[in-house]
TORPA-4810 file (N, C-alpha, C, O; in nm, 3 decimals):
<nodes>
NODE_1_0.081_-0.120_0.000_0.000_0.000_0.000_0.085_0.127_0.000_0.033_0.238_-0.005_M
NODE_2_0.212_0.109_0.005_0.302_0.225_0.003_0.298_0.296_-0.133_0.321_0.416_-0.142_E
NODE_3_0.267_0.219_-0.238_0.266_0.278_-0.372_0.151_0.376_-0.389_0.159_0.466_-0.473_W
NODE_4_0.043_0.361_-0.309_-0.070_0.456_-0.319_-0.027_0.595_-0.275_-0.073_0.695_-0.331_I
NODE_5_0.061_0.602_-0.175_0.110_0.733_-0.130_0.188_0.803_-0.241_0.182_0.925_-0.256_K
NODE_6_0.262_0.725_-0.318_0.346_0.784_-0.423_0.268_0.813_-0.551_0.299_0.909_-0.622_D
NODE_7_0.167_0.729_-0.582_0.098_0.741_-0.709_-0.052_0.767_-0.692_-0.132_0.718_-0.772_Y
NODE_8_-0.090_0.842_-0.592_-0.231_0.871_-0.565_-0.293_0.948_-0.680_-0.413_0.933_-0.707_W
NODE_9_-0.216_1.029_-0.748_-0.270_1.111_-0.855_-0.308_1.025_-0.976_-0.402_1.060_-1.048_W
NODE_10_-0.238_0.915_-0.998_-0.274_0.825_-1.109_-0.408_0.757_-1.078_-0.492_0.743_-1.166_I
NODE_11_-0.427_0.715_-0.954_-0.553_0.654_-0.914_-0.667_0.754_-0.931_-0.775_0.718_-0.977_V
NODE_12_-0.642_0.879_-0.895_-0.743_0.984_-0.910_-0.778_1.007_-1.057_-0.895_1.026_-1.091_L
NODE_13_-0.679_1.006_-1.144_-0.704_1.025_-1.288_-0.785_0.908_-1.344_-0.876_0.929_-1.424_I
NODE_14_-0.753_0.785_-1.303_-0.826_0.669_-1.351_-0.972_0.676_-1.305_-1.063_0.650_-1.384_V
NODE_15_-0.995_0.710_-1.179_-1.132_0.721_-1.129_-1.210_0.832_-1.199_-1.328_0.815_-1.229_L
NODE_16_-1.145_0.945_-1.224_-1.211_1.054_-1.295_-1.245_1.011_-1.438_-1.352_1.045_-1.488_A
NODE_17_-1.156_0.938_-1.503_-1.183_0.889_-1.638_-1.300_0.793_-1.641_-1.382_0.797_-1.733_G
NODE_18_-1.309_0.705_-1.541_-1.422_0.613_-1.535_-1.553_0.689_-1.513_-1.655_0.655_-1.572_M
NODE_19_-1.550_0.790_-1.429_-1.668_0.870_-1.401_-1.714_0.945_-1.526_-1.833_0.946_-1.557_F
NODE_20_-1.622_1.007_-1.596_-1.656_1.082_-1.718_-1.707_0.987_-1.827_-1.802_1.019_-1.898_I
NODE_21_-1.645_0.871_-1.840_-1.690_0.772_-1.939_-1.831_0.724_-1.907_-1.912_0.707_-1.998_S
NODE_22_-1.860_0.702_-1.781_-1.994_0.659_-1.741_-2.098_0.765_-1.773_-2.208_0.732_-1.819_G
NODE_23_-2.066_0.890_-1.750_-2.160_0.999_-1.781_-2.185_1.007_-1.932_-2.298_1.027_-1.975_I
NODE_24_-2.080_0.991_-2.012_-2.096_0.994_-2.158_-2.186_0.881_-2.206_-2.272_0.902_-2.292_K
NODE_25_-2.167_0.761_-2.151_-2.250_0.647_-2.192_-2.395_0.669_-2.151_-2.486_0.634_-2.226_E
NODE_26_-2.419_0.724_-2.034_-2.557_0.748_-1.989_-2.624_0.856_-2.073_-2.746_0.852_-2.091_L
NODE_27_-2.549_0.950_-2.124_-2.607_1.055_-2.209_-2.648_0.999_-2.345_-2.735_1.055_-2.411_N
NODE_28_-2.587_0.888_-2.388_-2.622_0.828_-2.517_-2.748_0.743_-2.511_-2.800_0.702_-2.615_R
NODE_29_-2.799_0.717_-2.392_-2.919_0.635_-2.379_-3.041_0.719_-2.416_-3.060_0.828_-2.363_V
NODE_30_-3.123_0.667_-2.508_-3.246_0.734_-2.548_-3.362_0.670_-2.471_-3.408_0.561_-2.506_D
NODE_31_-3.406_0.738_-2.369_-3.506_0.682_-2.278_-3.640_0.661_-2.349_-3.704_0.558_-2.328_V
NODE_32_-3.682_0.755_-2.430_-3.812_0.743_-2.497_-3.814_0.624_-2.593_-3.914_0.552_-2.600_K
NODE_33_-3.706_0.604_-2.666_-3.701_0.491_-2.759_-3.700_0.359_-2.682_-3.762_0.261_-2.725_R
NODE_34_-3.629_0.356_-2.570_-3.627_0.234_-2.490_-3.766_0.203_-2.436_-3.808_0.087_-2.438_Y
NODE_35_-3.836_0.303_-2.387_-3.969_0.278_-2.332_-4.067_0.233_-2.439_-4.157_0.154_-2.411_L
NODE_36_-4.052_0.283_-2.561_-4.140_0.241_-2.670_-4.111_0.097_-2.715_-4.203_0.025_-2.753_N
NODE_37_-3.985_0.056_-2.711_-3.944_-0.078_-2.758_-3.920_-0.175_-2.644_-3.861_-0.281_-2.665_D
NODE_38_-3.963_-0.141_-2.525_-3.936_-0.224_-2.407_-4.001_-0.362_-2.423_-4.118_-0.371_-2.460_K
NODE_39_-3.925_-0.468_-2.396_-3.984_-0.602_-2.409_-4.087_-0.626_-2.299_-4.078_-0.572_-2.188_P
NODE_40_-4.184_-0.709_-2.332_-4.288_-0.741_-2.235_-4.231_-0.833_-2.127_-4.165_-0.932_-2.158_K
NODE_41_-4.257_-0.801_-2.003_-4.206_-0.878_-1.891_-4.302_-0.994_-1.863_-4.422_-0.973_-1.855_I
NODE_42_-4.249_-1.116_-1.850_-4.338_-1.228_-1.820_-4.398_-1.212_-1.680_-4.339_-1.145_-1.595_P
NODE_43_-4.513_-1.274_-1.655_-4.574_-1.260_-1.524_-4.487_-1.321_-1.415_-4.412_-1.416_-1.438_P
NODE_44_-4.497_-1.264_-1.298_-4.417_-1.310_-1.185_-4.466_-1.446_-1.137_-4.586_-1.469_-1.124_H
NODE_45_-4.373_-1.534_-1.113_-4.409_-1.665_-1.060_-4.332_-1.686_-0.931_-4.210_-1.695_-0.932_K
NODE_46_-4.403_-1.695_-0.823_-4.337_-1.710_-0.694_-4.321_-1.858_-0.658_-4.361_-1.946_-0.734_D
NODE_47_-4.263_-1.882_-0.543_-4.238_-2.019_-0.501_-4.365_-2.092_-0.461_-4.365_-2.215_-0.452_N
NODE_48_-4.473_-2.020_-0.438_-4.598_-2.081_-0.397_-4.695_-2.092_-0.515_-4.816_-2.084_-0.496_N
NODE_49_-4.641_-2.110_-0.636_-4.724_-2.109_-0.756_-4.828_-2.221_-0.752_-4.937_-2.205_-0.808_A
NODE_50_-4.798_-2.332_-0.689_-4.894_-2.443_-0.687_-5.017_-2.408_-0.604_-5.123_-2.467_-0.624_Q
NODE_51_-5.004_-2.314_-0.512_-5.118_-2.275_-0.430_-5.188_-2.149_-0.483_-5.291_-2.109_-0.430_W
NODE_52_-5.131_-2.088_-0.586_-5.192_-1.965_-0.638_-5.328_-1.989_-0.699_-5.411_-1.898_-0.703_D
NODE_53_-5.354_-2.109_-0.747_-5.484_-2.138_-0.809_-5.595_-2.149_-0.705_-5.712_-2.126_-0.735_D
NODE_54_-5.557_-2.183_-0.586_-5.658_-2.193_-0.479_-5.705_-2.054_-0.440_-5.626_-1.961_-0.424_D
NODE_55_-5.835_-2.041_-0.426_-5.892_-1.913_-0.388_-5.921_-1.914_-0.238_-5.986_-2.005_-0.188_D
NODE_56_-5.873_-1.814_-0.170_-5.895_-1.807_-0.025_-6.034_-1.756_0.010_-6.083_-1.777_0.121_D
NODE_57_-6.098_-1.689_-0.084_-6.230_-1.635_-0.057_-6.335_-1.746_-0.065_-6.318_-1.841_-0.142_L
NODE_58_-6.441_-1.734_0.012_-6.545_-1.839_0.003_-6.614_-1.833_-0.134_-6.638_-1.725_-0.188_P
NODE_59_-6.643_-1.948_-0.187_-6.708_-1.956_-0.318_-6.860_-1.938_-0.303_-6.918_-1.978_-0.203_K
NODE_60_-6.919_-1.878_-0.402_-7.064_-1.860_-0.399_-7.132_-1.992_-0.431_-7.119_-2.045_-0.542_N
NODE_61_-7.203_-2.044_-0.335_-7.274_-2.170_-0.355_-7.423_-2.141_-0.363_-7.481_-2.077_-0.276_K
NODE_62_-7.482_-2.189_-0.469_-7.628_-2.171_-0.485_-7.699_-2.282_-0.410_-7.660_-2.399_-0.419_K
NODE_63_-7.802_-2.246_-0.337_-7.877_-2.346_-0.260_-7.993_-2.400_-0.333_-8.065_-2.485_-0.281_K
</nodes>
């Protein structure tokens, strides 16, 4: 870790470059086009899927 004391400015330049590159990439994203072409998400299936068909509410029984 002694090298960080000597070369801290190089680490700072690398981090600044990563930050600037990330901002440039985020600026290229077209949000409206993505929302228009967004793929349809499949329905959520939980671990209790076998019990999802059962209805907890009382069923209407005709007398």
